[in-house]
C-alpha positions in Angstrom: 99.1 51.4 106.0 98.2 47.9 107.2 100.4 46.7 110.1 100.1 42.9 109.6 102.1 41.4 112.7 100.5 41.1 115.9 103.0 41.7 118.7 102.2 40.7 122.3 104.1 42.2 125.0 103.6 42.2 128.8 104.8 40.6 131.9 106.6 37.2 132.2 103.9 34.9 133.1 101.2 36.8 131.3 100.7 34.0 128.8 102.7 35.7 125.6 104.0 32.3 124.2 100.9 30.5 125.0 98.6 32.6 123.8 100.8 33.7 120.8 100.8 30.1 119.3 96.9 29.7 119.6 96.5 33.1 118.2 98.8 32.2 115.5 96.7 29.2 114.6 93.4 31.1 114.8 94.8 33.9 112.6 96.7 31.4 110.1 99.9 33.4 110.5 103.6 32.0 111.6 104.4 32.3 115.2 107.9 34.0 116.4 108.9 33.7 120.0 111.8 36.1 120.5 112.8 34.4 123.6 113.5 31.2 121.8 115.2 33.2 118.8 117.7 34.5 121.4 118.2 30.9 122.7 118.8 29.5 119.3 121.2 32.6 118.3 123.5 32.4 121.3 122.9 28.6 121.8 121.9 29.0 125.8 118.9 29.5 128.0 117.9 32.9 128.8 119.0 32.4 132.5 122.4 31.0 131.6 122.9 34.1 129.4 121.8 36.3 132.3 124.0 34.5 134.8 126.9 34.5 132.5 127.0 38.0 131.0 124.8 39.9 133.2 121.6 41.9 132.7 123.1 44.7 130.6 124.7 42.5 128.2 121.5 40.3 128.0 119.3 43.2 127.0 121.8 44.2 124.3 121.8 40.7 122.9 117.8 40.9 123.1 117.8 44.1 121.2 120.1 42.9 118.8 117.9 39.9 117.9 114.5 41.8 118.3 115.5 44.7 116.0 116.8 42.5 113.4 113.2 41.1 113.2 111.7 41.9 109.6 108.6 40.0 108.7 105.1 40.6 107.8 101.9 38.5 108.8 103.3 37.0 111.9 102.2 36.9 115.5 105.3 37.9 117.8 105.5 36.9 121.3 108.3 39.3 122.9 110.2 38.8 126.3 109.1 41.0 129.0 112.3 43.0 129.0 111.9 44.0 125.2 109.9 47.1 126.7 113.4 48.7 127.7 114.6 48.9 124.0 113.1 51.5 122.1 115.0 50.1 118.9 113.3 47.0 119.3 109.9 48.7 119.9 110.1 51.0 116.9 111.2 47.7 115.0 108.2 46.0 116.2 105.8 48.8 115.7 106.9 49.2 111.6 105.0 46.1 110.6 102.9 45.3 114.2 100.3 46.3 116.4 101.4 46.0 120.1 98.9 44.1 122.1 99.7 44.4 126.0 98.7 41.3 127.9 97.7 43.0 131.4 97.3 41.0 134.5 97.2 41.9 137.9 100.3 41.5 139.8 98.9 38.5 142.4 98.3 36.4 138.9 101.5 37.3 137.6 103.1 36.1 141.3 101.0 33.0 141.1 101.8 31.8 137.7 105.8 32.4 138.2 106.8 29.6 140.7 110.5 29.9 140.0 111.5 33.2 139.0 115.3 32.1 139.6 115.4 29.6 136.2 113.0 31.5 134.1 115.1 34.0 132.5 113.7 37.2 133.8 115.8 40.2 133.1 115.8 41.8 136.8 118.5 42.7 139.1 119.1 40.5 141.8 118.2 42.9 144.6 114.7 43.8 142.6 111.6 42.1 144.0 109.1 40.7 141.6 106.4 43.7 142.2 109.4 46.1 142.0 109.7 44.8 138.4 106.3 44.7 137.9 105.6 48.4 139.0 108.6 49.5 137.1 107.2 47.8 133.9 103.4 48.3 133.9 103.5 52.0 133.0 106.0 51.2 130.1 103.6 48.5 128.3 100.7 50.9 128.9 102.5 53.8 127.3 103.8 51.5 124.3 101.0 49.2 123.6 98.6 50.2 120.8 95.7 48.0 122.5 95.5 46.9 126.0 93.8 43.3 126.6 93.1 42.8 130.4 93.6 39.1 130.9 92.8 38.8 134.6 90.2 36.1 135.3 89.6 35.2 131.5 90.1 31.9 129.9 93.1 31.7 127.4 90.3 31.2 124.5 88.6 34.1 125.4 91.6 36.3 125.2 93.1 34.8 121.9 89.4 35.6 120.6 89.5 39.3 121.6 92.9 39.8 120.6 91.9 38.2 117.0 88.8 40.4 116.9 90.4 43.5 117.7 93.1 42.9 115.2 90.8 42.3 112.6 88.6 45.2 113.4 91.9 47.1 113.1 92.7 45.6 109.6 89.0 46.3 108.3 89.2 49.9 109.6 92.7 50.7 108.2 92.0 49.3 104.6 88.8 51.8 104.3 
């Protein structure tokens, strides 16, 4: 069975939304950003949801939105915390190939200037490096394909994902 969606997973700051938009253009597919879907559904920024409702409730809201996505032939950028929900991951995997956009911690750290307003689902007492170390093995475990994004130009990353996705489509149709 061909899985027609390209699903991008990875840490906040890995470039999922930016790469997703360019990849959608390159593949001529519609683009979905699950963080934006959450903001639209609840009428609040992610950080406001986390501040008002707490992490646990935010993760439930995220799961509700992501588990409800039922599309084909899309590029989907997920929030970094989607990795905590097996229900969401199973839904995304039904029609999608999960690409993990892997970056070294120092690059993530450089990209995330102000994590307090970014809407990152992390407990207040947890540092960014602790969150990174907690999530990396989950991304690696659930990804179908890992894309090393360290020291690469965005166009090269988009091309690499596009090529690997198209190879998979060809391979699966034979």
